[in-house]
C-alpha atoms as one frame of an Amber mdcrd trajectory, in Angstrom:
protein
   0.000   0.000   0.000   1.398   3.383  -1.005   2.003   5.986   1.666  -0.762
   8.490   2.269  -3.860   6.590   1.143  -7.130   7.698   2.725  -9.599   4.936
   3.558 -13.252   5.415   2.560 -14.414   2.264   4.331 -15.314  -1.352   3.625
 -17.797  -2.321   0.894 -19.407  -5.689   0.262 -19.494  -6.688  -3.407 -20.743
  -9.876  -5.133 -17.121 -11.034  -5.029 -16.662 -10.338  -1.319 -15.434  -7.468
   0.891 -13.136  -4.718  -0.408 -11.491  -1.708   1.214 -12.169   1.489  -0.753
  -9.585   4.281  -0.869  -9.597   7.900  -1.995  -9.589   8.157  -5.786 -11.618
   4.970  -6.158  -8.804   2.500  -5.561  -9.827  -0.819  -4.041  -8.132  -3.573
  -2.072  -9.818  -6.984  -2.312  -9.952  -8.691   1.083  -9.257 -12.423   0.995
  -8.937 -14.588   4.093  -5.294 -15.367   4.747  -4.168 -11.999   3.372  -1.813
  -9.875   5.439  -3.358  -6.586   6.589  -0.692  -4.107   7.697  -0.814  -0.320
   7.960   0.007   2.626  10.174  -1.134   6.229  10.463   0.722   8.531   8.062
   0.468  12.203   7.113   0.007  14.781   9.871  -1.476  12.219  12.275  -4.860
  13.992  12.430  -8.140  12.356  11.477 -10.153  14.542   9.093 -13.872  14.702
   8.323 -14.818  12.533   5.322 -17.536  14.945   4.136 -21.056  13.967   3.083
 -22.845  12.617   0.024 -19.709  12.561  -2.130 -18.657  16.113  -1.194 -15.479
  16.901   0.725 -15.709  18.687   4.054 -15.217  22.401   3.221 -12.966  22.982
   6.254 -11.336  19.520   6.517 -12.372  19.514  10.157 -10.538  17.337  12.665
 -12.735  14.572  14.132 -12.301  12.284  17.177 -10.047   9.259  16.745 -12.496
   6.782  18.295 -15.760   7.667  16.541 -17.123   5.491  13.726 -18.787   8.327
  11.800 -15.672  10.375  10.910 -17.844  13.429  10.169 -17.946  16.891  11.684
 -21.300  18.119  12.995 -22.141  20.046   9.808 -21.383  17.149   7.446 -23.165
  14.674   9.725 -26.345  16.794   9.541 -26.100  16.969   5.743 -25.565  13.215
   5.450 -28.479  12.432   7.758 -30.820  14.849   6.002 -30.402  12.926   2.744
 -30.738   9.411   4.145 -33.657   7.017   3.750 -33.640   6.520   7.515 -34.528
  10.185   8.000 -37.767   9.791   5.990 -37.011  12.901   3.937 -37.644  11.274
   0.540 -41.218  10.054   0.691 -41.422  10.291  -3.110 -38.519   7.914  -3.746
 -39.696   5.882  -6.795 -37.519   2.837  -6.074 -38.857  -0.438  -4.709 -37.842
  -1.475  -1.208 -37.667  -4.747   0.654 -38.507  -5.399   4.283 -36.286  -8.012
   5.928 -35.653  -9.932   9.148 -31.960 -10.197  10.079 -30.491 -12.583  12.676
 -27.165 -11.887  14.400 -27.318 -14.484  17.171 -29.743 -16.124  19.615 -32.569
 -13.684  20.490 -30.843 -10.993  18.430 -33.132 -10.239  15.468 -33.956  -6.925
  13.826 -36.319  -5.715  11.131 -35.245  -3.258   8.454 -35.648  -2.068   4.872
 -33.289  -1.788   1.913 -33.642  -0.804  -1.737 -34.301  -3.785  -4.033 -31.499
  -2.620  -6.347 -28.962  -3.137  -3.542 -29.684  -6.854  -3.202 -28.227  -8.343
   0.017 -25.467  -5.716   0.361 -27.159  -3.981   3.305 -27.381  -7.273   5.211
 -23.696  -8.027   4.598 -22.755  -4.504   5.723 -24.631  -5.004   8.982 -23.025
  -8.368   9.677 -26.320 -10.314   9.470 -25.465 -13.987   9.908 -28.859 -15.088
   8.560 -31.777 -13.196   6.994 -34.969 -13.523   4.975 -37.001 -11.067   2.930
 -40.507 -10.329   4.214 -42.045  -8.171   1.494 -41.471  -5.766  -1.395 -43.132
  -2.460  -2.256 -42.839   1.346  -2.330 -40.707   3.109   0.277 -43.478   4.402
   2.531 -45.309   1.053   2.466 -42.070  -0.677   3.438 -41.510   1.866   6.202
 -45.047   1.394   7.595 -44.576  -2.382   7.539 -41.264  -2.035   9.367 -42.976
  -0.046  12.130 -45.845  -2.550  12.312 -43.455  -5.466  12.749 -41.290  -3.710
  15.302 -44.305  -3.193  17.519 -46.021  -6.548  16.927 -42.939  -8.767  17.108
 -41.057  -6.699  19.714 -37.919  -6.550  17.569 -35.696  -3.461  17.130 -34.572
  -1.727  13.945 -31.006  -1.387  15.246 -28.581  -3.627  17.157 -25.232  -2.205
  18.365 -22.180  -3.697  16.676 -20.643  -4.444  20.092 -23.483  -6.893  20.790
 -23.066  -8.553  17.397 -19.332  -9.058  18.004 -19.932 -10.443  21.479 -21.921
 -13.457  20.234 -19.985 -14.431  17.093 -17.712 -16.923  18.834 -20.685 -18.884
  20.179 -23.016 -19.044  17.173 -24.746 -22.365  16.403 -22.782 -24.457  13.933
 -25.815 -25.796  12.067 -27.482 -23.716   9.359 -30.973 -24.884  10.396 -30.353
 -23.727  13.958 -29.260 -20.299  12.765 -32.389 -19.984  10.604 -34.889 -21.232
  13.199 -35.696 -17.884  14.807 -35.980 -16.157  11.420 -38.489 -18.785  10.278
 -40.535 -18.466  13.457 -40.718 -14.663  13.314 -41.370 -14.677   9.563 -44.427
 -16.906  10.087 -45.757 -14.580  12.783 -45.068 -11.513  10.630 -46.911 -12.627
   7.492 -49.911 -13.687   9.618 -50.371 -10.164  10.975 -53.163  -7.917   9.765
 -52.504  -4.316   8.797 -49.911  -4.761   6.061 -50.148  -2.036   3.383 -51.899
  -3.330   0.240 -49.025  -2.125  -1.964 -46.491  -4.345  -0.179 -46.201  -7.883
  -1.592 -45.387 -10.499   1.038 -42.533 -12.890   0.250 -42.003 -16.514   1.342
 -39.412 -17.356   3.967 -36.141 -18.264   2.256 -33.334 -17.862   4.817 -29.964
 -16.764   3.440 -26.928 -17.726   5.546 -23.703 -15.668   5.681 -21.841 -17.778
   8.263 -19.478 -19.237   5.669 -19.331 -16.010   3.638 -17.995 -14.215   6.733
 -15.565 -17.052   7.521 -16.868 -17.395  11.069 -16.723 -21.192  11.117 -12.930
 -21.310  10.767 -11.992 -18.142  12.672 -10.623 -18.349  16.236 -12.651 -16.556
  18.938 -11.840 -12.837  19.072  -9.611 -11.846  22.000 -10.355  -8.129  21.812
 -11.117  -5.113  19.625  -9.247  -2.013  18.436 -10.620   1.124  20.129  -9.287
   3.651  17.632  -6.300   4.657  15.552  -3.621   7.139  16.593  -0.527   8.837
  15.220   2.488   6.542  15.314   0.332   3.423  15.751  -0.015   0.442  13.440
  -1.454  -3.040  13.032  -0.047  -6.083  11.256  -2.044  -9.314  11.110  -3.615
 -12.018   8.962  -7.259 -11.708   7.926  -9.186 -14.685   9.335 -12.787 -13.417
   8.994 -14.793 -10.373   7.888 -18.345  -9.612   9.055 -20.169  -6.345   8.463
 -17.576  -3.563   8.858 -15.340  -5.754  11.049 -12.075  -7.413  10.100 -10.931
 -10.242  12.380  -7.137 -10.226  12.314  -4.779 -12.843  13.769  -2.110 -10.643
  15.359   1.097 -12.201  16.737   1.055 -12.148  20.516  -2.546 -10.856  20.694
  -4.709 -13.591  19.201  -7.629 -12.629  16.966  -8.396  -8.902  17.196 -11.461
  -7.185  15.711 -10.835  -4.016  13.698 -13.943  -1.985  12.835 -13.023  -0.496
   9.454 -15.190   2.541  10.194 -12.390   3.568  12.581 -10.020   3.732   9.582
 -11.986   6.366   7.648 -10.628   9.912   7.690  -7.018   8.901   8.377  -4.075
   8.981   6.007  -2.635   5.471   6.160   0.705   4.083   5.105   2.921   1.046
   5.732   2.978  -0.493   9.210   5.756   0.671  11.501   8.669  -1.766  11.218
   9.227  -3.812  14.375   6.009  -2.555  15.991   5.086  -6.008  17.290   1.804
  -6.439  15.415  -0.525  -3.991  17.176   0.188  -0.624  18.763  -3.214   1.005
  18.305  -5.268   1.200  21.522  -7.287  -1.982  22.011  -9.335  -3.695  24.681
  -9.353  -7.365  25.588 -12.726  -9.044  25.910 -13.503 -10.217  29.433 -15.793
 -13.195  29.851 -18.136 -12.997  32.836 -21.325 -14.978  33.548 -23.784 -14.596
  30.622 -21.906 -11.648  29.102 -18.894 -10.669  27.056 -17.381  -7.197  27.342
């Protein structure tokens, strides 16, 4: 990797995950590949802008945030998002889905039909099924109906998703069981908008796509990047925005690629020992992982 590249984040493509860099360059992520980089440039994380536009003041942003946007750019980005309900006239078709991340960890959401399963891969959904297809506002009303009737959220924190990955059921049928049960309850509900076409339950499993079956349990997670820091490890799994890296002397460490955005990155510091960015080990306590 050339010195001074700026990361734009991780994208899921039909061929798998890729890291996107300023200028449109891409790095294909294949399990077993060495991932090594350090902070370059002036050592300051800069706002990534919004909606394809650079931040007008190149504002400095906190090292540990996942958004990498200043307050002004964050408002602009939010104002033009589907989640903000500011585009009621969007002519595209949308799908409502159920996504499973682990036992008793299911959410409902919507995504544009043209995006296929990309949104589910980006979120780290281990298993999912479509529920219905229709116009945006019909999909949004259905999402709200299902949240209330099934008592499922529309968001699950990434920290919770990471905490259960090491203990996921090994059988595909087991991973799909809760999706099937909730799907049956969902399509039996009254009150669906007439313009939304219900879809049969066809669970899609990403366990193997993410590489979770062969990856060792994660020992900890990177908290943020910093000037003079670096990481050097082998990619053993990728789920959502997370890279699971086998780092010498540390075990498997989770790196949320959203922490990489806004930094100028270059080669890893020679002799750094694998990981010098701040990180936190997971502690196992009864019924929880922190």
